C-alpha positions in Angstrom: -12.9 1.7 20.5 -13.5 1.9 16.7 -12.9 5.0 14.7 -14.3 5.6 11.3 -12.2 8.1 9.2 -13.5 9.2 5.8 -11.3 9.0 2.8 -11.1 12.8 2.5 -10.1 13.0 6.2 -7.3 10.5 5.6 -6.1 12.6 2.7 -6.0 15.7 4.8 -4.1 13.9 7.6 -1.5 12.8 5.0 -1.3 16.4 3.5 -0.8 17.8 7.0 1.9 15.3 7.8 3.7 16.1 4.5 3.4 19.8 5.1 4.9 19.4 8.6 7.7 17.0 7.6 8.6 16.9 3.9 8.4 20.4 2.4 11.8 20.9 0.7 14.6 22.6 2.6 13.9 26.4 2.6 10.3 25.9 1.4 8.9 25.6 -2.1 10.5 27.7 -4.8 8.7 29.2 -7.8 7.6 27.2 -10.7 9.9 29.3 -12.9 12.9 28.3 -10.7 12.1 24.5 -10.9 11.4 24.7 -14.7 14.8 26.4 -15.3 16.6 23.8 -13.2 14.9 20.9 -14.9 15.5 22.4 -18.3 19.2 22.9 -17.5 20.0 19.7 -15.7 17.1 17.3 -16.7 16.2 17.0 -13.0 15.8 18.7 -9.7 16.5 17.0 -6.3 14.3 18.0 -3.4 16.2 17.8 -0.1 14.8 17.3 3.4 17.4 18.1 6.0 20.1 17.9 3.3 19.1 14.4 2.3 17.5 13.7 -1.1 13.9 12.8 -0.5 12.3 13.0 -4.0 13.4 14.1 -7.4 11.7 15.4 -10.5 13.0 14.4 -14.0 12.1 15.9 -17.3 13.0 12.5 -18.8 13.8 9.3 -16.9 14.1 5.8 -18.3 12.1 6.7 -21.4 9.4 8.5 -19.5 8.7 12.2 -19.2 7.8 14.4 -16.2 8.8 11.8 -13.6 8.5 12.2 -9.8 10.7 9.6 -8.0 10.5 9.2 -4.2 13.5 7.7 -2.5 13.2 4.4 -0.7 13.7 5.9 2.8 10.7 8.2 2.4 8.6 5.6 0.7 9.2 3.2 3.6 8.3 5.9 6.2 5.1 6.9 4.4 4.0 3.3 3.7 4.6 2.4 7.4 2.4 5.3 8.5 -0.3 5.4 5.8 -0.2 2.1 3.9 -1.1 2.4 0.3 -3.1 5.6 0.8 -0.2 8.1 0.5 0.9 7.9 -3.2 -1.9 9.7 -4.9 -2.0 12.3 -2.1 1.8 12.8 -2.3 1.6 13.3 -6.1 -1.1 16.0 -5.8 0.7 17.6 -2.9 3.9 17.7 -4.9 2.2 19.2 -8.0 0.4 21.8 -5.8 3.7 22.8 -4.0 6.1 22.7 -6.9 3.8 23.7 -9.8 5.4 20.8 -11.8 3.0 18.3 -13.4 3.7 14.6 -12.9 3.1 12.2 -15.7 4.9 9.2 -14.2 5.2 8.6 -10.5 7.9 6.2 -9.2 7.7 5.5 -5.5 9.2 2.0 -5.4 10.8 -0.2 -7.8 7.6 -2.3 -7.9 5.3 0.7 -8.3 5.8 2.6 -11.5 2.6 4.6 -12.3 2.4 6.1 -15.7 -0.4 8.5 -16.5 -0.5 8.6 -20.3 -3.3 11.1 -20.3 -1.1 14.0 -19.1 1.8 15.0 -21.2 2.2 18.5 -19.9 5.4 20.0 -18.4 3.9 22.9 -16.5 
């Protein structure tokens, strides 16, 4: 049996999976909370079941507004969704946290830098 799933449907499946499994411990906080933590410490680590899953850095390795996903989560999402998950994850993170991502690091081999966006909001 062959199933045809549209791109938008795949994106929604990924978002639903992220919502069910990878919202930070205790849910999303306010944008003001994340901004204050990033301003104070340069980064904020997002924990899933007390394990660091992804982190946001004001500055990392010469880049600004960096979202870095840990290898264990990258491996899990890639196994499930192939190369479809990274842009969906980035948007999901921005929507949930309120933080804008300029550079997205999800594997050592994949370092995406969006030079068009320099915002920190």
